[in-house]
C-alpha positions as CSV (number, residue, x, y, z in Angstrom):
1,M,-15.7,-1.9,-7.0
2,A,-12.2,-0.6,-7.2
3,S,-9.9,-2.5,-5.7
4,I,-6.5,-0.7,-4.3
5,L,-3.4,-2.9,-3.3
6,F,-0.5,-1.2,-1.3
7,V,3.0,-2.5,-2.0
8,C,6.3,-2.8,0.0
9,T,9.3,-4.8,0.3
10,A,8.6,-7.4,2.7
11,N,4.9,-6.5,3.3
12,R,5.5,-6.9,7.2
13,F,5.5,-3.0,8.0
14,R,5.0,0.3,5.5
15,S,1.9,-1.7,3.1
16,P,0.3,-3.5,6.7
17,I,0.0,-0.3,8.2
18,A,-1.1,1.6,4.9
19,A,-3.6,-0.8,4.0
20,L,-5.5,-0.8,7.2
21,Y,-5.5,2.8,8.1
22,F,-6.8,3.6,4.2
23,A,-9.1,0.5,4.9
24,R,-10.7,2.3,8.2
25,E,-10.5,5.4,6.5
26,V,-12.7,4.3,3.4
27,V,-15.4,2.6,6.3
28,R,-15.0,5.7,8.1
29,C,-16.2,7.9,5.1
30,G,-18.9,5.2,4.3
31,D,-17.0,4.5,0.7
32,D,-16.8,0.7,1.8
33,D,-19.4,0.0,-1.0
34,Q,-16.9,1.2,-3.8
35,I,-13.5,0.1,-2.8
36,T,-11.7,-2.9,-1.3
37,V,-7.8,-2.6,0.1
38,S,-5.5,-5.1,0.4
39,S,-1.7,-5.3,0.6
40,A,1.7,-7.4,-0.8
41,G,5.2,-7.2,-1.3
42,T,7.5,-7.4,-4.1
43,W,10.3,-9.2,-1.7
44,A,8.0,-11.1,0.7
45,V,7.9,-14.5,2.6
46,S,4.3,-15.3,2.8
47,G,2.4,-15.9,6.1
48,M,4.7,-13.8,8.0
49,P,3.1,-11.5,10.6
50,A,3.5,-7.8,10.5
51,M,6.7,-6.5,12.3
52,P,6.7,-6.0,16.2
53,K,7.2,-2.6,15.9
54,A,4.6,-1.9,13.4
55,V,2.2,-3.9,15.5
56,Q,3.2,-1.5,18.4
57,L,2.9,2.0,16.5
58,G,0.0,0.7,14.6
59,E,-2.0,0.8,18.1
60,D,-1.1,4.1,18.4
61,F,-3.5,4.7,15.8
62,D,-5.6,2.2,17.0
63,L,-4.5,-0.3,14.0
64,D,-4.9,-3.9,15.1
65,L,-2.2,-5.7,12.7
66,S,-1.7,-8.5,14.9
67,F,-3.8,-10.9,12.1
68,H,-1.7,-9.6,9.3
69,R,0.1,-12.1,7.2
70,S,2.7,-11.5,4.4
71,R,1.9,-12.1,0.7
72,V,4.3,-11.7,-2.2
73,I,2.9,-10.4,-5.3
74,T,1.6,-12.3,-7.8
75,E,-0.2,-12.5,-11.0
76,E,-3.3,-13.6,-9.4
77,I,-2.7,-10.7,-6.8
78,L,-2.1,-8.0,-9.5
79,S,-5.2,-9.6,-11.7
80,K,-7.4,-8.3,-8.4
81,A,-6.0,-4.3,-8.4
82,D,-7.2,-1.3,-10.1
83,L,-4.6,0.9,-8.1
84,I,-1.3,-0.1,-7.3
85,L,0.4,2.0,-4.8
86,V,4.2,1.3,-3.6
87,M,6.4,3.0,-1.5
88,E,9.3,3.3,-3.2
89,A,10.5,3.9,-6.9
90,G,11.8,0.7,-6.9
91,H,9.1,-1.2,-6.2
92,K,7.2,0.6,-9.4
93,E,10.0,-0.3,-11.7
94,A,10.1,-4.0,-10.4
95,I,6.4,-4.4,-10.7
96,I,6.3,-2.8,-14.3
97,H,9.6,-5.1,-15.7
98,E,8.1,-8.1,-14.2
99,F,4.4,-7.7,-14.8
100,S,4.2,-5.7,-18.1
101,G,0.2,-5.3,-17.9
102,T,0.7,-3.7,-14.8
103,Q,1.8,-0.2,-16.8
104,G,-0.3,3.0,-15.4
105,R,-1.6,1.6,-12.6
106,V,1.3,1.4,-10.3
107,F,1.9,4.9,-8.6
108,L,4.3,5.6,-5.5
109,L,1.8,6.5,-2.6
110,T,3.3,10.3,-2.2
111,E,2.5,10.6,-5.8
112,A,-0.9,9.8,-5.5
113,A,-1.9,11.9,-2.5
114,G,-0.9,14.7,-4.6
115,K,2.7,15.3,-3.2
116,L,6.0,15.1,-4.4
117,A,6.9,11.9,-5.9
118,V,9.5,10.6,-3.4
119,D,10.1,7.3,-1.9
120,I,8.8,6.4,1.8
121,P,11.9,4.7,3.5
122,D,12.0,1.7,4.7
123,P,12.8,1.7,8.7
124,Y,14.6,-1.5,8.0
125,G,16.2,-0.7,5.1
126,E,19.7,0.9,4.4
127,K,18.4,4.1,5.2
128,H,17.2,2.9,8.6
129,A,14.4,5.4,8.9
130,Q,13.0,6.4,12.2
131,P,9.3,3.4,12.4
132,E,7.7,6.4,14.1
133,D,8.4,8.8,11.5
134,V,7.6,6.3,8.9
135,V,4.0,5.8,10.1
136,K,3.2,9.3,10.5
137,E,4.4,10.1,7.1
138,I,2.0,7.5,5.9
139,I,-0.9,8.3,8.0
140,D,-0.4,11.9,6.6
141,L,-0.2,10.9,3.7
142,V,-3.7,8.8,3.6
143,D,-5.4,11.9,5.8
144,D,-3.7,14.5,3.2
145,G,-4.9,12.4,0.2
146,Y,-7.5,10.7,0.5
147,E,-10.0,11.5,-1.8
148,Q,-7.1,12.2,-4.5
149,I,-6.5,8.4,-4.0
150,L,-9.8,7.5,-4.1
151,A,-10.8,9.3,-7.4
152,L,-7.8,7.7,-8.7
153,A,-8.9,4.2,-7.9
154,K,-12.3,4.6,-9.9
155,I,-10.4,6.3,-12.7
156,M,-8.0,2.9,-12.5
157,E,-11.1,0.8,-12.2
158,G,-11.2,-1.8,-15.0
159,R,-7.9,-1.3,-16.1
160,R,-6.4,-4.5,-14.4
161,F,-3.9,-6.8,-15.4
162,H,-5.4,-9.9,-17.1
163,P,-2.7,-13.0,-17.4
């Protein structure tokens, strides 16, 4: 079974929304016997809830983020991920630099979805993207790129990092 890990900075907005929405699509499409989905953050504090705005906006798409608790990326989490989908080029660079066994398995979400490889901005970061726009972008990427992401996960299956 292939495993997809969605990653953002704090694991409190972008990656939990992407993971939960993608997981719902996996079930809806009947692929839940082939794929597992999770999320983590590069600079997360473990155990934190999703940002209130993420919970609120998630509800617009019938996503219940009230149960979510953040996790910081570790070798153990990465060892269980076949495909690692990040929100920013900086996430990709940091993961590959710190965990060399991830080389070739880390992609920008936009890239994996078959779009131009660009960052999905952090609504709480320096650029202050509108949270509504960020959620819409993530949902659109999953909707448009679901089959490509699924195929990439299956290709990556078995290429996991083993510490």
